[in-house]
TORLO-621121 format. One record per residue (C-alpha): residue number from 1; x negated, y, z; residue in three letters. Coordinates in pm, 1 decimal. Example, Ala and Ser with C-alpha at 12.3 -4.5 7.8 and 13.67 -1.06 7.14 Angstrom:
<nodes>
node i 1 px -1230.0 py -450.0 pz 780.0 aa ALA
node i 2 px -1367.0 py -106.0 pz 714.0 aa SER
</nodes>
This chain:
<nodes>
node i 1 px 876.7 py -1055.4 pz 1475.3 aa MET
node i 2 px 1178.2 py -1198.2 pz 1661.2 aa ARG
node i 3 px 1021.2 py -1213.6 pz 2009.6 aa THR
node i 4 px 1023.3 py -910.8 pz 2240.5 aa LYS
node i 5 px 645.2 py -895.1 pz 2206.2 aa GLY
node i 6 px 672.0 py -907.1 pz 1827.4 aa GLY
node i 7 px 930.4 py -625.4 pz 1825.1 aa ARG
node i 8 px 712.7 py -415.3 pz 2052.0 aa THR
node i 9 px 409.9 py -484.6 pz 1830.9 aa ARG
node i 10 px 618.9 py -372.8 pz 1527.9 aa ARG
node i 11 px 723.3 py -50.3 pz 1705.7 aa ARG
node i 12 px 356.9 py 16.1 pz 1789.7 aa LEU
node i 13 px 243.2 py -41.7 pz 1433.9 aa LEU
node i 14 px 512.2 py 184.4 pz 1292.4 aa ASP
node i 15 px 440.8 py 454.7 pz 1548.6 aa ALA
node i 16 px 67.1 py 430.1 pz 1483.8 aa ALA
node i 17 px 125.9 py 444.2 pz 1104.3 aa ALA
node i 18 px 327.8 py 763.6 pz 1144.8 aa ALA
node i 19 px 74.6 py 913.0 pz 1381.3 aa GLU
node i 20 px -216.4 py 833.9 pz 1148.0 aa VAL
node i 21 px -14.8 py 967.5 pz 848.7 aa ALA
node i 22 px 38.8 py 1300.3 pz 1031.0 aa ARG
node i 23 px -297.2 py 1346.2 pz 1200.3 aa ASN
node i 24 px -548.6 py 1116.4 pz 1029.5 aa GLY
node i 25 px -741.2 py 833.3 pz 1189.2 aa ARG
node i 26 px -961.6 py 1064.2 pz 1394.9 aa ALA
node i 27 px -663.8 py 1274.6 pz 1517.8 aa GLY
node i 28 px -431.8 py 984.9 pz 1602.3 aa ALA
node i 29 px -338.8 py 1002.7 pz 1974.8 aa SER
node i 30 px -265.0 py 688.8 pz 2173.7 aa LEU
node i 31 px -31.8 py 878.0 pz 2402.2 aa SER
node i 32 px 169.7 py 1002.9 pz 2102.3 aa ALA
node i 33 px 179.2 py 649.8 pz 1955.8 aa ILE
node i 34 px 294.6 py 510.6 pz 2290.1 aa ALA
node i 35 px 558.1 py 778.1 pz 2331.6 aa ALA
node i 36 px 695.0 py 721.2 pz 1976.0 aa ALA
node i 37 px 711.8 py 346.0 pz 2050.2 aa ALA
node i 38 px 888.0 py 402.9 pz 2381.9 aa GLY
node i 39 px 597.2 py 274.6 pz 2589.0 aa LEU
node i 40 px 332.4 py 393.9 pz 2832.8 aa LYS
node i 41 px -9.4 py 449.7 pz 2678.3 aa ALA
node i 42 px -165.7 py 168.0 pz 2882.1 aa GLY
node i 43 px 88.9 py -81.2 pz 2741.4 aa SER
node i 44 px -80.7 py -55.0 pz 2401.3 aa ILE
node i 45 px -378.6 py -254.6 pz 2537.1 aa TYR
node i 46 px -148.2 py -551.8 pz 2601.2 aa PHE
node i 47 px -103.5 py -579.0 pz 2218.6 aa HIS
node i 48 px -430.5 py -430.3 pz 2084.3 aa PHE
node i 49 px -773.4 py -431.6 pz 2252.4 aa GLU
node i 50 px -856.8 py -78.4 pz 2137.7 aa SER
node i 51 px -737.6 py 227.3 pz 1949.0 aa ARG
node i 52 px -954.1 py 130.4 pz 1656.8 aa GLU
node i 53 px -808.1 py -220.1 pz 1649.1 aa ARG
node i 54 px -457.2 py -71.8 pz 1650.0 aa LEU
node i 55 px -550.4 py 152.9 pz 1355.0 aa ILE
node i 56 px -712.6 py -137.1 pz 1171.1 aa GLU
node i 57 px -394.3 py -338.7 pz 1221.2 aa ALA
node i 58 px -194.0 py -56.7 pz 1071.0 aa VAL
node i 59 px -415.7 py -58.6 pz 758.9 aa LEU
node i 60 px -397.1 py -439.1 pz 736.6 aa GLU
node i 61 px -17.2 py -438.3 pz 777.2 aa GLU
node i 62 px 23.3 py -172.9 pz 505.5 aa GLY
node i 63 px -197.2 py -364.5 pz 268.2 aa LEU
node i 64 px -42.3 py -703.8 pz 337.8 aa ARG
node i 65 px 307.8 py -561.4 pz 282.8 aa ALA
node i 66 px 196.2 py -403.9 pz -40.9 aa THR
node i 67 px 33.7 py -726.2 pz -158.1 aa LEU
node i 68 px 351.5 py -915.9 pz -74.2 aa GLU
node i 69 px 549.8 py -683.7 pz -290.6 aa ARG
node i 70 px 300.6 py -725.7 pz -576.4 aa LEU
node i 71 px 302.2 py -1101.7 pz -539.8 aa ASP
node i 72 px 687.4 py -1117.8 pz -540.0 aa ALA
node i 73 px 707.9 py -888.9 pz -848.6 aa ALA
node i 74 px 452.8 py -1091.5 pz -1042.9 aa LEU
node i 75 px 611.4 py -1424.1 pz -938.6 aa ALA
node i 76 px 948.8 py -1298.0 pz -1065.2 aa ALA
node i 77 px 788.5 py -1235.5 pz -1406.1 aa GLU
node i 78 px 619.0 py -1577.4 pz -1408.5 aa GLY
node i 79 px 263.1 py -1677.8 pz -1488.3 aa ASP
node i 80 px 322.6 py -1681.4 pz -1862.1 aa HIS
node i 81 px 490.8 py -1337.5 pz -1887.2 aa ALA
node i 82 px 325.7 py -1100.7 pz -2132.8 aa PRO
node i 83 px 64.9 py -864.8 pz -1981.2 aa PRO
node i 84 px 286.9 py -561.7 pz -2045.7 aa ALA
node i 85 px 566.6 py -721.2 pz -1842.4 aa ALA
node i 86 px 332.9 py -811.8 pz -1556.5 aa ARG
node i 87 px 195.9 py -455.0 pz -1552.3 aa LEU
node i 88 px 545.2 py -313.8 pz -1551.5 aa ARG
node i 89 px 629.3 py -541.8 pz -1254.1 aa ALA
node i 90 px 316.4 py -424.8 pz -1071.2 aa ALA
node i 91 px 400.3 py -58.2 pz -1139.4 aa ILE
node i 92 px 750.6 py -103.1 pz -1003.9 aa ARG
node i 93 px 622.9 py -290.9 pz -693.9 aa ALA
node i 94 px 363.5 py -29.7 pz -614.1 aa HIS
node i 95 px 618.4 py 256.7 pz -648.3 aa ALA
node i 96 px 858.4 py 74.5 pz -421.5 aa VAL
node i 97 px 576.0 py -3.9 pz -168.0 aa ALA
node i 98 px 453.4 py 351.1 pz -160.4 aa ALA
node i 99 px 807.8 py 472.6 pz -97.2 aa HIS
node i 100 px 923.6 py 214.4 pz 153.9 aa GLU
node i 101 px 589.6 py 199.6 pz 341.3 aa LEU
node i 102 px 529.3 py 574.9 pz 327.2 aa ARG
node i 103 px 343.0 py 618.0 pz 657.2 aa ASP
node i 104 px 136.1 py 304.2 pz 595.8 aa TYR
node i 105 px 63.0 py 422.0 pz 242.8 aa THR
node i 106 px -68.7 py 756.4 pz 366.4 aa VAL
node i 107 px -279.7 py 579.1 pz 626.4 aa ALA
node i 108 px -431.6 py 347.4 pz 370.6 aa VAL
node i 109 px -499.4 py 643.5 pz 130.7 aa LEU
node i 110 px -705.3 py 829.9 pz 395.2 aa ALA
node i 111 px -1055.8 py 917.0 pz 275.0 aa PRO
node i 112 px -1210.9 py 755.1 pz 585.5 aa ASP
node i 113 px -1078.3 py 407.2 pz 503.2 aa PHE
node i 114 px -1313.4 py 144.3 pz 635.1 aa PRO
node i 115 px -1492.8 py -64.5 pz 370.9 aa ASP
node i 116 px -1544.1 py -361.5 pz 600.9 aa GLY
node i 117 px -1328.6 py -599.9 pz 787.5 aa GLY
node i 118 px -999.9 py -753.0 pz 692.0 aa THR
node i 119 px -849.1 py -424.6 pz 576.5 aa ALA
node i 120 px -1141.5 py -365.6 pz 340.8 aa GLY
node i 121 px -1106.4 py -711.4 pz 200.4 aa ALA
node i 122 px -732.7 py -670.6 pz 151.6 aa LEU
node i 123 px -789.9 py -337.3 pz -25.1 aa ARG
node i 124 px -1056.8 py -485.6 pz -257.6 aa ARG
node i 125 px -817.9 py -771.8 pz -338.9 aa ASP
node i 126 px -536.2 py -537.4 pz -424.8 aa TYR
node i 127 px -736.8 py -296.6 pz -640.8 aa VAL
node i 128 px -919.6 py -590.0 pz -805.2 aa GLY
node i 129 px -594.2 py -755.5 pz -903.1 aa ARG
node i 130 px -468.8 py -426.2 pz -1048.3 aa TRP
node i 131 px -784.0 py -387.8 pz -1254.4 aa ALA
node i 132 px -719.2 py -737.5 pz -1387.7 aa GLU
node i 133 px -364.7 py -651.0 pz -1483.6 aa LEU
node i 134 px -479.5 py -336.8 pz -1665.9 aa VAL
node i 135 px -759.5 py -528.1 pz -1842.2 aa ALA
node i 136 px -504.6 py -790.6 pz -1957.1 aa GLU
node i 137 px -277.9 py -518.0 pz -2098.1 aa ALA
node i 138 px -579.3 py -366.6 pz -2271.8 aa GLN
node i 139 px -687.4 py -698.5 pz -2418.6 aa SER
node i 140 px -348.1 py -741.4 pz -2590.2 aa THR
node i 141 px -336.2 py -386.5 pz -2718.5 aa GLY
node i 142 px -62.0 py -268.4 pz -2482.1 aa HIS
node i 143 px -304.6 py -7.3 pz -2341.8 aa LEU
node i 144 px -609.1 py 154.1 pz -2509.4 aa PRO
node i 145 px -924.1 py -38.9 pz -2428.4 aa ASP
node i 146 px -1153.9 py 265.1 pz -2451.1 aa SER
node i 147 px -1110.8 py 348.5 pz -2082.5 aa VAL
node i 148 px -1251.1 py 146.4 pz -1795.0 aa ASP
node i 149 px -958.7 py -57.8 pz -1643.4 aa PRO
node i 150 px -1062.0 py 59.2 pz -1298.3 aa ARG
node i 151 px -1016.5 py 416.4 pz -1397.4 aa LEU
node i 152 px -681.7 py 345.5 pz -1555.3 aa VAL
node i 153 px -583.5 py 164.4 pz -1235.5 aa ARG
node i 154 px -685.2 py 459.3 pz -1023.9 aa ASP
node i 155 px -500.3 py 701.7 pz -1247.4 aa LEU
node i 156 px -188.6 py 488.8 pz -1215.2 aa LEU
node i 157 px -226.9 py 472.0 pz -839.2 aa PHE
node i 158 px -268.8 py 848.5 pz -825.9 aa GLY
node i 159 px 42.6 py 917.6 pz -1027.0 aa ALA
node i 160 px 257.4 py 655.4 pz -848.2 aa LEU
node i 161 px 140.0 py 753.9 pz -498.6 aa ASN
node i 162 px 185.4 py 1126.9 pz -561.6 aa ALA
node i 163 px 529.1 py 1099.0 pz -706.1 aa VAL
node i 164 px 652.1 py 840.3 pz -453.4 aa SER
node i 165 px 513.9 py 1028.7 pz -156.3 aa LEU
node i 166 px 672.5 py 1349.3 pz -285.4 aa ALA
node i 167 px 1009.7 py 1182.2 pz -238.1 aa GLY
node i 168 px 1105.0 py 1076.5 pz -592.4 aa ARG
node i 169 px 1288.4 py 751.4 pz -614.7 aa PRO
node i 170 px 1063.5 py 451.3 pz -698.3 aa PRO
node i 171 px 1262.3 py 360.7 pz -1007.8 aa ALA
node i 172 px 1215.0 py 718.0 pz -1144.5 aa GLU
node i 173 px 841.1 py 710.7 pz -1081.4 aa ALA
node i 174 px 807.2 py 366.1 pz -1240.0 aa ALA
node i 175 px 1017.5 py 464.9 pz -1542.0 aa SER
node i 176 px 804.1 py 774.9 pz -1599.9 aa ALA
node i 177 px 484.4 py 570.0 pz -1589.7 aa VAL
node i 178 px 637.2 py 312.7 pz -1831.1 aa TYR
node i 179 px 721.4 py 589.5 pz -2070.2 aa ALA
node i 180 px 375.3 py 746.2 pz -2049.3 aa LEU
node i 181 px 207.2 py 410.0 pz -2113.7 aa LEU
node i 182 px 464.6 py 319.7 pz -2372.7 aa ARG
node i 183 px 544.9 py -0.6 pz -2188.8 aa LEU
node i 184 px 909.2 py 11.8 pz -2297.6 aa GLY
</nodes>
């Protein structure tokens, strides 16, 4: 986002993420978002057609950034890495994303997250990929296979999100999860 418009859009997204994190989707105020971004409320409509579209863009941005971190972590391991190594990379990437994207993470975790649209598709992609990573680790005996991989995934998300959002360093959160899962 090197253009002035791109920088302004980034400020709006960051301000909206912080506002949604503080007040929820329903309580997010356009005037508070504009003030935090250093703009007048009406200026928001130059970048986003509505309040809802701005909030959807926040959710999409948070999920895209999280997916980028997951992709980079898995690429660094390589396609032929053992499932335990790939799961470790995903755990580390998620902990880092939750920490670095704090306001976006809180916005995405809101109970009123929309199931449809681009944000819903991105979320389904992310959680589906994680379920596959867990299932791969289960299939090779790195994790017990007696628990549904989706439940294991959700438990991992819960632990990583809670610890990361509580302010613990991502490396500490990831190391604790590795130890609990005996992933070395």
